[in-house]
Residue frames relative to the residue before (quaternion, step in Angstrom):
aa qw qx qy qz dx dy dz
M 1.0000 0.0000 0.0000 0.0000 0.00 0.00 0.00
T 0.6663 0.4941 -0.2951 0.4740 3.50 0.99 -0.91
S 0.6381 0.5308 -0.3191 0.4574 3.57 1.03 -0.82
A 0.6513 0.5116 -0.3125 0.4652 3.57 0.99 -0.84
S 0.6498 0.5123 -0.3202 0.4614 3.59 0.98 -0.84
G 0.6545 0.5142 -0.3113 0.4586 3.59 1.01 -0.83
S 0.6457 0.5161 -0.3164 0.4654 3.56 1.04 -0.81
L 0.6511 0.5076 -0.3099 0.4716 3.58 1.00 -0.83
S 0.6417 0.5250 -0.3222 0.4568 3.58 1.02 -0.80
R 0.6568 0.4998 -0.3093 0.4723 3.59 0.98 -0.85
R 0.6326 0.5273 -0.3337 0.4587 3.57 1.06 -0.76
H 0.6463 0.5033 -0.3223 0.4746 3.60 0.97 -0.81
T 0.6396 0.5241 -0.3244 0.4593 3.58 1.00 -0.81
L 0.6579 0.5084 -0.3030 0.4656 3.58 0.97 -0.91
N 0.6510 0.5104 -0.3157 0.4649 3.57 0.96 -0.86
G 0.6469 0.5225 -0.3193 0.4544 3.56 1.00 -0.82
L 0.6577 0.5005 -0.3067 0.4721 3.57 1.01 -0.85
L 0.6321 0.5266 -0.3377 0.4573 3.59 1.03 -0.72
F 0.6571 0.4957 -0.3122 0.4744 3.59 0.99 -0.78
C 0.7039 0.4527 -0.2588 0.4824 3.59 1.07 -0.74
A 0.4656 0.7307 -0.4242 0.2635 3.58 1.24 -0.41
P 0.6601 0.5017 -0.3520 0.4344 3.68 0.78 -0.81
A 0.6683 0.4875 -0.3078 0.4701 3.59 0.96 -0.84
L 0.6566 0.5102 -0.3128 0.4590 3.60 1.00 -0.83
V 0.6489 0.4983 -0.3176 0.4794 3.58 1.00 -0.82
G 0.6480 0.5150 -0.3195 0.4613 3.58 0.99 -0.80
L 0.6424 0.5193 -0.3197 0.4641 3.57 0.99 -0.84
A 0.6959 0.4713 -0.2793 0.4643 3.57 0.90 -0.93
G 0.7529 0.4255 -0.2268 0.4479 3.58 0.86 -0.95
L 0.7797 0.3500 -0.1719 0.4898 3.58 1.04 -0.76
T 0.7567 0.3243 -0.2041 0.5297 3.61 1.21 -0.20
L 0.7542 0.4044 -0.2376 0.4595 3.59 0.52 -1.15
Y 0.6768 0.4866 -0.3060 0.4599 3.60 0.86 -0.88
P 0.6653 0.4801 -0.3350 0.4634 3.67 0.81 -0.80
L 0.6230 0.5337 -0.3479 0.4539 3.60 1.03 -0.72
G 0.6877 0.4765 -0.2831 0.4689 3.55 0.85 -0.97
A 0.6545 0.5158 -0.3156 0.4538 3.57 0.98 -0.84
S 0.6604 0.5024 -0.3187 0.4582 3.58 0.93 -0.83
L 0.6252 0.5213 -0.3423 0.4692 3.59 1.04 -0.69
Y 0.6576 0.4966 -0.3105 0.4738 3.59 0.96 -0.81
Y 0.6808 0.4941 -0.2956 0.4527 3.59 0.89 -0.92
S 0.5886 0.5854 -0.3794 0.4085 3.60 1.13 -0.52
F 0.6955 0.4036 -0.2626 0.5333 3.58 1.28 -0.30
C 0.6544 0.4912 -0.2997 0.4906 3.56 1.28 0.32
R 0.3879 -0.6114 0.6145 0.3132 3.51 -1.42 0.23
Y 0.1402 0.8144 -0.5291 0.1926 3.54 -0.25 1.31
S 0.1679 -0.8120 0.5563 0.0541 3.55 -0.75 1.10
A 0.4631 -0.6757 0.4247 0.3855 3.60 1.34 -0.11
L 0.6779 0.4485 -0.2907 0.5048 3.60 1.28 -0.06
K 0.7554 0.2344 -0.1322 0.5974 3.55 1.28 -0.47
P 0.6357 -0.5207 0.3823 0.4226 3.62 -1.16 0.39
P 0.5293 -0.6427 0.4453 0.3294 3.61 -1.04 0.72
Q 0.2014 -0.7546 0.6151 0.1081 3.54 -1.19 0.71
W 0.4335 -0.7163 0.4861 0.2505 3.58 -0.72 1.09
V 0.0004 -0.8049 0.5922 -0.0377 3.59 -0.82 1.06
G 0.5120 -0.6636 0.4163 0.3526 3.60 1.23 0.23
T 0.7972 -0.2856 0.2294 0.4799 3.55 -0.95 -0.91
A 0.2804 0.8034 -0.4938 0.1793 3.60 1.21 0.34
N 0.6504 0.5216 -0.3290 0.4435 3.60 0.96 -0.82
Y 0.6663 0.4943 -0.3043 0.4681 3.57 0.96 -0.83
R 0.6503 0.4975 -0.3206 0.4762 3.57 1.02 -0.73
L 0.6262 0.5311 -0.3311 0.4649 3.57 1.10 -0.68
I 0.6208 0.5321 -0.3362 0.4675 3.58 1.05 -0.73
L 0.6661 0.4922 -0.3009 0.4728 3.58 0.90 -0.91
R 0.6432 0.5138 -0.3245 0.4659 3.58 1.03 -0.72
D 0.6486 0.5117 -0.3196 0.4641 3.59 0.98 -0.82
I 0.6318 0.5101 -0.3341 0.4786 3.59 1.04 -0.72
A 0.6618 0.5138 -0.3109 0.4487 3.59 0.91 -0.89
H 0.6933 0.4608 -0.2725 0.4824 3.61 1.06 -0.70
R 0.3593 -0.7773 0.4548 0.2446 3.58 1.33 0.01
G 0.2654 0.7703 -0.5257 0.2448 3.53 0.82 1.06
L 0.8155 -0.2385 0.1805 0.4955 3.54 -1.19 -0.59
L 0.6127 0.5426 -0.3547 0.4521 3.60 1.04 -0.67
Y 0.6298 0.5278 -0.3219 0.4703 3.58 1.00 -0.81
E 0.6547 0.4990 -0.3077 0.4772 3.60 0.95 -0.85
A 0.6438 0.5264 -0.3264 0.4494 3.59 0.97 -0.82
I 0.6444 0.5103 -0.3211 0.4704 3.59 1.00 -0.79
L 0.6629 0.4958 -0.3085 0.4685 3.60 0.91 -0.87
N 0.6426 0.5192 -0.3275 0.4585 3.61 0.95 -0.82
T 0.6600 0.5061 -0.3090 0.4613 3.58 0.96 -0.85
L 0.6607 0.4937 -0.3055 0.4759 3.59 0.95 -0.85
Y 0.6168 0.5409 -0.3343 0.4639 3.59 1.03 -0.79
Y 0.6783 0.4883 -0.2919 0.4650 3.56 0.85 -0.97
A 0.6710 0.4981 -0.3073 0.4553 3.59 0.90 -0.91
A 0.6632 0.5246 -0.3111 0.4338 3.60 0.96 -0.86
L 0.7171 0.4047 -0.2536 0.5075 3.60 1.12 -0.56
A 0.7257 0.4834 -0.2680 0.4098 3.57 0.72 -1.10
V 0.6735 0.5210 -0.3206 0.4150 3.61 0.89 -0.85
P 0.7292 0.3997 -0.2808 0.4793 3.68 0.63 -0.93
L 0.6471 0.5047 -0.3331 0.4643 3.61 0.99 -0.74
G 0.6415 0.5230 -0.3257 0.4570 3.58 1.03 -0.73
I 0.6502 0.5017 -0.3151 0.4757 3.59 0.98 -0.81
A 0.6669 0.5016 -0.3057 0.4585 3.59 0.90 -0.91
T 0.6615 0.5014 -0.3077 0.4651 3.59 0.96 -0.86
A 0.6632 0.5002 -0.3071 0.4644 3.58 0.92 -0.88
F 0.6512 0.5108 -0.3185 0.4622 3.59 0.98 -0.81
F 0.6545 0.4987 -0.3142 0.4736 3.60 0.95 -0.82
M 0.6332 0.5173 -0.3297 0.4720 3.58 1.01 -0.77
A 0.6513 0.5159 -0.3188 0.4560 3.59 0.96 -0.83
L 0.6174 0.5366 -0.3443 0.4609 3.60 1.03 -0.73
L 0.6659 0.4893 -0.3010 0.4759 3.58 0.98 -0.85
L 0.7037 0.4705 -0.2721 0.4576 3.58 0.89 -0.93
N 0.6221 0.5458 -0.3408 0.4461 3.59 1.22 -0.29
Q 0.5378 0.6196 -0.4061 0.4024 3.57 1.28 -0.14
R 0.4192 -0.6999 0.5189 0.2553 3.56 -1.07 0.70
V 0.1996 0.7632 -0.5767 0.2123 3.52 -0.15 1.37
R 0.6044 -0.5459 0.4238 0.3964 3.55 -1.24 0.35
G 0.7983 0.2370 -0.2099 0.5124 3.57 -0.96 0.89
Q 0.2093 0.8230 -0.5063 0.1504 3.56 1.18 0.54
A 0.6625 0.5092 -0.3116 0.4525 3.61 0.90 -0.89
F 0.6303 0.5369 -0.3334 0.4509 3.58 1.03 -0.77
F 0.6827 0.4840 -0.2928 0.4625 3.57 0.86 -0.93
R 0.6294 0.5229 -0.3421 0.4619 3.60 1.00 -0.72
T 0.6523 0.4967 -0.3114 0.4804 3.58 0.98 -0.79
L 0.6430 0.5485 -0.3160 0.4312 3.55 0.97 -0.90
F 0.7005 0.4552 -0.2747 0.4761 3.58 0.92 -0.86
Y 0.6825 0.5059 -0.2905 0.4403 3.58 1.10 -0.61
V 0.5543 0.6682 -0.3827 0.3161 3.60 1.06 -0.75
P 0.6509 0.5293 -0.3607 0.4074 3.70 0.78 -0.80
S 0.6522 0.5365 -0.3297 0.4220 3.61 1.04 -0.64
V 0.7095 0.4162 -0.2708 0.5001 3.62 1.19 -0.29
V 0.4500 0.6563 -0.4732 0.3780 3.59 1.26 0.12
P 0.5368 -0.6302 0.4359 0.3532 3.65 -0.85 0.83
V 0.5862 -0.6286 0.3875 0.3332 3.55 -0.98 0.92
V 0.6538 0.5144 -0.3258 0.4493 3.59 0.91 -0.85
A 0.6637 0.5057 -0.3078 0.4572 3.58 0.91 -0.90
S 0.6753 0.4837 -0.2989 0.4696 3.59 0.91 -0.88
S 0.6244 0.5367 -0.3438 0.4516 3.61 1.05 -0.67
V 0.6551 0.4908 -0.3087 0.4844 3.58 0.96 -0.84
L 0.6226 0.5383 -0.3367 0.4575 3.58 1.01 -0.77
W 0.7026 0.4638 -0.2709 0.4668 3.57 0.89 -0.91
L 0.5373 0.5852 -0.4135 0.4448 3.59 1.19 -0.31
W 0.6665 0.4723 -0.2908 0.4982 3.57 1.06 -0.76
L 0.6567 0.5197 -0.3218 0.4417 3.58 0.90 -0.84
L 0.7497 0.3977 -0.2034 0.4883 3.58 1.04 -0.82
N 0.3417 0.7376 -0.5115 0.2785 3.59 1.20 0.26
P 0.4769 -0.7197 0.4137 0.2888 3.63 -0.63 1.08
Q 0.7491 0.4045 -0.2294 0.4718 3.60 0.97 -0.79
H 0.8408 0.1825 -0.0395 0.5081 3.56 0.76 -1.04
G 0.4308 0.7221 -0.4539 0.2948 3.61 1.22 0.13
L 0.5884 -0.6140 0.4051 0.3356 3.53 -1.09 0.77
I 0.6279 0.5503 -0.3524 0.4227 3.61 1.01 -0.70
N 0.6911 0.4540 -0.2863 0.4840 3.61 0.86 -0.88
L 0.6168 0.5295 -0.3496 0.4659 3.60 1.06 -0.67
T 0.6494 0.5040 -0.3163 0.4735 3.58 1.03 -0.76
L 0.6411 0.5147 -0.3233 0.4686 3.58 0.99 -0.80
D 0.6255 0.5218 -0.3360 0.4728 3.59 1.06 -0.70
A 0.6751 0.5085 -0.2977 0.4439 3.55 0.88 -0.97
L 0.7115 0.4418 -0.2514 0.4851 3.59 1.05 -0.74
G 0.5046 -0.6737 0.4119 0.3491 3.58 1.24 -0.12
V 0.3985 0.7345 -0.4693 0.2854 3.58 1.27 0.18
N 0.6488 0.5196 -0.3290 0.4481 3.58 0.96 -0.82
A 0.6238 0.5299 -0.3408 0.4625 3.58 1.05 -0.70
L 0.6492 0.5065 -0.3101 0.4751 3.56 1.01 -0.82
L 0.6541 0.5061 -0.3128 0.4671 3.58 0.97 -0.85
G 0.6361 0.5242 -0.3263 0.4629 3.57 1.04 -0.77
W 0.6377 0.5192 -0.3190 0.4711 3.59 1.05 -0.75
L 0.6811 0.4703 -0.2725 0.4906 3.57 1.17 -0.66
G 0.5987 -0.6062 0.3430 0.3955 3.57 1.26 0.02
V 0.5021 0.6338 -0.4324 0.3991 3.58 1.27 0.23
K 0.4711 -0.6840 0.4831 0.2771 3.55 -0.91 0.95
T 0.0116 -0.7948 0.6059 -0.0322 3.57 -0.80 1.05
P 0.5157 -0.1658 -0.8403 -0.0225 1.54 -2.21 1.16
I 0.6110 -0.5745 0.4007 0.3689 3.54 -1.16 0.64
G 0.4250 -0.7472 0.4624 0.2175 3.55 -0.85 1.03
W 0.2145 -0.8049 0.5147 0.2031 3.58 1.25 -0.45
L 0.8614 -0.0289 0.0191 0.5067 3.61 -0.65 -1.04
A 0.6322 0.5115 -0.3403 0.4721 3.60 1.25 -0.12
D 0.6997 0.4152 -0.2399 0.5296 3.58 1.30 -0.16
P 0.4513 -0.7086 0.4627 0.2831 3.65 -0.65 1.01
T 0.6235 0.5550 -0.3470 0.4276 3.59 1.10 -0.57
W 0.7880 0.3319 -0.1457 0.4977 3.57 1.00 -0.85
S 0.4638 0.7186 -0.4417 0.2709 3.62 1.19 -0.17
K 0.6996 0.4424 -0.2841 0.4838 3.61 0.85 -0.88
P 0.6271 0.5001 -0.3607 0.4760 3.67 0.93 -0.63
A 0.6000 0.5520 -0.3643 0.4501 3.60 1.12 -0.57
L 0.6592 0.4914 -0.3064 0.4796 3.59 0.99 -0.80
V 0.6229 0.5251 -0.3355 0.4730 3.57 1.07 -0.73
L 0.6385 0.5296 -0.3206 0.4572 3.58 0.96 -0.88
M 0.6521 0.5057 -0.3135 0.4699 3.57 0.97 -0.80
S 0.6412 0.5382 -0.3351 0.4323 3.59 0.97 -0.79
L 0.6313 0.5443 -0.3417 0.4342 3.61 1.08 -0.64
W 0.5805 0.5996 -0.3691 0.4090 3.57 1.20 -0.46
G 0.7751 0.3651 -0.1827 0.4822 3.59 1.09 -0.61
V 0.3951 0.7341 -0.4731 0.2851 3.61 1.05 0.68
G 0.3190 0.7842 -0.4865 0.2160 3.58 1.21 0.33
N 0.6332 0.5232 -0.3485 0.4515 3.60 1.01 -0.68
A 0.6435 0.4961 -0.3250 0.4839 3.60 1.03 -0.71
A 0.6229 0.5420 -0.3411 0.4494 3.59 1.05 -0.73
V 0.6253 0.5306 -0.3365 0.4628 3.60 1.05 -0.72
I 0.6425 0.5116 -0.3229 0.4704 3.59 1.00 -0.80
F 0.6571 0.4914 -0.3066 0.4825 3.58 0.95 -0.85
L 0.6272 0.5443 -0.3356 0.4448 3.58 1.02 -0.79
A 0.6354 0.5148 -0.3236 0.4759 3.59 1.00 -0.78
G 0.6558 0.5024 -0.3113 0.4696 3.58 1.02 -0.76
L 0.6464 0.5230 -0.3218 0.4529 3.59 0.99 -0.80
Q 0.6790 0.4879 -0.3019 0.4581 3.57 0.98 -0.78
G 0.6473 0.5063 -0.3259 0.4674 3.57 1.25 -0.20
V 0.5211 0.6217 -0.4217 0.4050 3.59 1.28 -0.04
S 0.4494 -0.7141 0.4693 0.2606 3.59 -0.74 1.06
A 0.4864 -0.6643 0.4895 0.2872 3.57 -0.99 0.87
E 0.5670 0.6083 -0.3836 0.4016 3.60 1.15 -0.50
L 0.6121 0.5482 -0.3559 0.4451 3.59 1.08 -0.62
Y 0.6612 0.4890 -0.3090 0.4778 3.58 0.97 -0.82
E 0.6369 0.5244 -0.3309 0.4581 3.59 1.01 -0.79
A 0.6498 0.5061 -0.3179 0.4696 3.59 0.98 -0.81
A 0.6440 0.5141 -0.3217 0.4663 3.59 1.03 -0.78
E 0.6439 0.5164 -0.3242 0.4622 3.60 1.00 -0.76
L 0.6337 0.5238 -0.3327 0.4620 3.58 1.03 -0.73
D 0.6777 0.4647 -0.2790 0.4969 3.58 1.16 -0.57
G 0.5858 -0.6207 0.3527 0.3836 3.57 1.30 0.13
A 0.3955 0.7281 -0.4811 0.2865 3.61 1.17 0.34
G 0.3314 -0.7291 0.5667 0.1935 3.54 -1.08 0.80
A 0.7705 -0.3493 0.2438 0.4743 3.56 -1.31 -0.20
W 0.6767 0.4904 -0.3042 0.4572 3.59 0.92 -0.89
E 0.6568 0.5109 -0.3176 0.4547 3.59 0.92 -0.86
K 0.6521 0.5038 -0.3251 0.4639 3.60 0.98 -0.77
T 0.6463 0.5113 -0.3256 0.4635 3.57 1.01 -0.77
R 0.7079 0.4784 -0.2651 0.4468 3.56 0.91 -0.94
H 0.8067 0.3288 -0.1486 0.4680 3.58 0.79 -1.01
V 0.7361 0.3504 -0.2282 0.5322 3.60 1.23 -0.25
T 0.7460 0.4316 -0.2507 0.4408 3.57 0.55 -1.16
L 0.7006 0.4854 -0.2911 0.4345 3.59 0.70 -1.04
P 0.6763 0.4705 -0.3324 0.4591 3.67 0.80 -0.78
M 0.6930 0.4934 -0.2929 0.4366 3.58 0.97 -0.80
V 0.7237 0.3540 -0.2469 0.5385 3.62 1.17 -0.41
S 0.3131 0.7797 -0.4927 0.2266 3.59 1.20 0.33
P 0.6035 0.5324 -0.3948 0.4432 3.70 0.98 -0.50
Q 0.6546 0.4975 -0.3146 0.4744 3.58 1.01 -0.77
I 0.6234 0.5341 -0.3405 0.4584 3.59 1.04 -0.75
L 0.6581 0.5005 -0.3094 0.4697 3.58 0.93 -0.88
F 0.6422 0.5248 -0.3242 0.4551 3.58 0.94 -0.85
M 0.6962 0.4593 -0.2825 0.4739 3.59 0.86 -0.93
L 0.6048 0.5504 -0.3566 0.4518 3.60 1.11 -0.60
V 0.6761 0.4800 -0.2901 0.4778 3.57 0.91 -0.91
M 0.6957 0.4668 -0.2822 0.4674 3.59 0.82 -0.96
G 0.6361 0.5254 -0.3276 0.4604 3.57 1.04 -0.75
M 0.6465 0.5164 -0.3175 0.4632 3.57 0.98 -0.83
I 0.6524 0.5028 -0.3137 0.4725 3.59 0.95 -0.87
G 0.6732 0.4993 -0.2975 0.4572 3.58 0.92 -0.89
A 0.6499 0.5192 -0.3177 0.4550 3.59 1.00 -0.81
F 0.6786 0.4810 -0.2984 0.4681 3.59 0.99 -0.77
Q 0.7168 0.3800 -0.2434 0.5315 3.59 1.25 -0.33
Y 0.3071 0.7852 -0.4878 0.2261 3.59 1.25 0.33
F 0.1168 0.8308 -0.5250 0.1428 3.57 -0.51 1.18
T 0.7433 0.4846 -0.2797 0.3667 3.55 0.41 -1.29
Q 0.6967 0.4863 -0.2979 0.4351 3.59 0.72 -1.03
A 0.6820 0.4807 -0.2954 0.4653 3.57 0.87 -0.94
W 0.6430 0.5291 -0.3295 0.4450 3.58 0.98 -0.79
I 0.6945 0.4685 -0.2791 0.4692 3.59 0.89 -0.91
M 0.7380 0.4602 -0.2480 0.4267 3.57 0.79 -1.03
T 0.7507 0.3508 -0.2215 0.5142 3.60 1.11 -0.48
G 0.6819 0.4705 -0.2958 0.4755 3.59 1.23 0.08
G 0.4227 0.7167 -0.4619 0.3071 3.57 1.20 0.37
G 0.8049 0.3178 -0.2129 0.4537 3.52 -1.26 0.38
G 0.6581 -0.5377 0.3128 0.4242 3.58 1.13 0.49
T 0.5108 0.6358 -0.4313 0.3858 3.61 1.23 0.03
P 0.5335 -0.6284 0.4416 0.3543 3.60 -1.04 0.61
P 0.5180 -0.6447 0.4546 0.3307 3.62 -0.93 0.81
G 0.6875 0.4811 -0.3548 0.4123 3.54 -1.19 0.56
G 0.5692 0.6086 -0.3845 0.3971 3.57 1.23 -0.12
P 0.5975 -0.0714 -0.7656 -0.2275 1.42 -2.50 0.25
A 0.8508 0.1079 -0.1077 0.5029 3.55 -1.14 0.76
N 0.6308 -0.5773 0.3110 0.4149 3.59 1.08 0.87
S 0.3672 0.7668 -0.4672 0.2427 3.60 1.20 0.34
T 0.7495 0.3151 -0.2101 0.5430 3.60 1.21 -0.33
M 0.3831 0.7056 -0.5017 0.3220 3.59 1.18 0.45
M 0.1345 -0.8123 0.5666 0.0333 3.56 -0.27 1.30
Y 0.6871 -0.4961 0.3416 0.4064 3.56 -1.22 0.45
P 0.6845 0.4599 -0.3195 0.4668 3.68 0.79 -0.82
M 0.6128 0.5423 -0.3560 0.4512 3.61 1.09 -0.60
Y 0.6674 0.4802 -0.3010 0.4831 3.57 0.95 -0.84
L 0.5991 0.5468 -0.3465 0.4713 3.58 1.11 -0.67
F 0.6668 0.5003 -0.2939 0.4677 3.58 0.90 -0.96
A 0.6507 0.5205 -0.3186 0.4517 3.58 0.94 -0.87
N 0.6554 0.5058 -0.3174 0.4624 3.59 0.95 -0.81
A 0.6984 0.4871 -0.2791 0.4439 3.57 0.96 -0.85
F 0.8506 0.2215 -0.0564 0.4736 3.58 0.70 -1.09
Q 0.6901 0.4014 -0.3035 0.5201 3.60 1.25 0.04
F 0.7641 0.3073 -0.1716 0.5407 3.57 0.96 -0.91
F 0.3204 -0.7858 0.4660 0.2503 3.60 1.36 -0.16
K 0.4016 0.6516 -0.5213 0.3773 3.56 0.97 0.94
M 0.0656 -0.8687 0.4907 0.0163 3.53 0.65 1.20
G 0.6405 0.5229 -0.3332 0.4531 3.60 0.98 -0.74
Y 0.6415 0.5136 -0.3075 0.4796 3.56 1.00 -0.85
A 0.6646 0.5045 -0.2984 0.4634 3.58 0.96 -0.88
C 0.6353 0.5170 -0.3322 0.4677 3.60 1.01 -0.74
A 0.6335 0.5107 -0.3318 0.4772 3.58 1.02 -0.74
M 0.6232 0.5243 -0.3344 0.4743 3.60 1.02 -0.74
A 0.6548 0.5228 -0.3152 0.4456 3.57 0.96 -0.88
W 0.6870 0.4714 -0.2968 0.4666 3.60 0.92 -0.82
L 0.6165 0.5149 -0.3526 0.4801 3.59 1.08 -0.57
L 0.6253 0.5187 -0.3350 0.4773 3.58 1.06 -0.72
F 0.6306 0.5321 -0.3258 0.4616 3.59 0.99 -0.81
L 0.6770 0.4842 -0.2948 0.4693 3.58 0.89 -0.92
A 0.6351 0.5241 -0.3345 0.4583 3.59 1.02 -0.74
I 0.6649 0.4972 -0.3080 0.4645 3.59 0.94 -0.85
V 0.6467 0.5086 -0.3194 0.4703 3.59 0.96 -0.85
G 0.6726 0.5053 -0.2992 0.4502 3.57 0.91 -0.89
L 0.6827 0.4732 -0.2919 0.4741 3.58 0.91 -0.87
T 0.6182 0.5346 -0.3445 0.4618 3.59 1.06 -0.69
A 0.6536 0.4973 -0.3077 0.4803 3.58 0.95 -0.88
L 0.6429 0.5220 -0.3215 0.4592 3.59 1.02 -0.79
L 0.6378 0.5226 -0.3281 0.4609 3.58 0.99 -0.79
F 0.6682 0.4875 -0.3064 0.4711 3.59 0.89 -0.87
K 0.6651 0.5148 -0.3071 0.4453 3.57 1.01 -0.80
T 0.7544 0.4209 -0.2202 0.4530 3.58 0.86 -0.96
T 0.7396 0.4069 -0.2309 0.4838 3.60 1.14 -0.51
A 0.4008 0.7548 -0.4619 0.2375 3.60 1.24 -0.10
R 0.6859 0.5035 -0.3036 0.4287 3.60 0.91 -0.84
Y 0.7025 0.4680 -0.2682 0.4644 3.60 1.19 -0.43
V 0.6335 0.5361 -0.3266 0.4522 3.60 1.26 -0.17
Y 0.1610 -0.8008 0.5754 0.0404 3.56 -0.85 1.05
Y 0.0492 -0.7584 0.6499 0.0101 3.52 -1.01 0.95
G 0.8372 -0.0390 -0.0122 0.5454 3.56 -0.49 1.16
G 0.7063 -0.4767 0.2536 0.4579 3.55 1.10 0.70
E 0.6666 0.4580 -0.3088 0.5005 3.59 1.28 0.06
A 0.4200 -0.6920 0.5270 0.2587 3.56 -0.96 0.86
R 0.2736 -0.7485 0.5824 0.1601 3.53 -1.12 0.74
């Protein structure tokens, strides 16, 4: 009896492993092996056309030297930090404000929620091409709207060159990318909306009895209770900003112009990594860049969790 039970158990285990085999093979072949290979290549001189040659930490030292000389890599790092510093907090604030509006009980609530969410599911390439038209300096809808509202006249009076060049002007190119990123915060708004609907109405009633107004209730009740969602969006936004690639590559590489323009003002770190790997065939250098980016993201994520733990509430308890 015991032998039969053991045989049946082994058969179930074997069947389970056979069912899991495709996922395990995919994990090993498409995730673990590329990770290990990229780590090895980061210590090699490798062009992807010839066998790799071990050079130790030469690629990492070369990266540090390029940063110290303030070349294109230095500009790419600054551009990425600039974009992250603007896009992440503005995206969180915009998504939170949208969620507050969508949480109101108004007629057509489902329609408005769908309307705000749709931009986040539009394919990235399609939305990038759309925004190329919207940001056109001469005929774009954004500049035409600014003209109609008199904003361009006000900017001209303040000494700002109008019409705004957006992606054709190094001063406005990164703000243009940030503006585009705010258009697709519908998924974050849905997460905030779920958090808002989980806030107990009794907390708002207690705040009203204490004489709290709309701002006080938002500050002392709503924000603390949705702090887990804020932390989640902060971490995910930071990771996404540090990996920002597709939109900038498409929008600044049209018409045969090299991506990253004008004047390298939109050359992001992942774009420079991609160029080194697949245009300059400096695969070892690119792998070293990728691992440094990974370490930077892990370090900043750990720092965010460490510094924000006291402000995040789960079930009414601070972590």
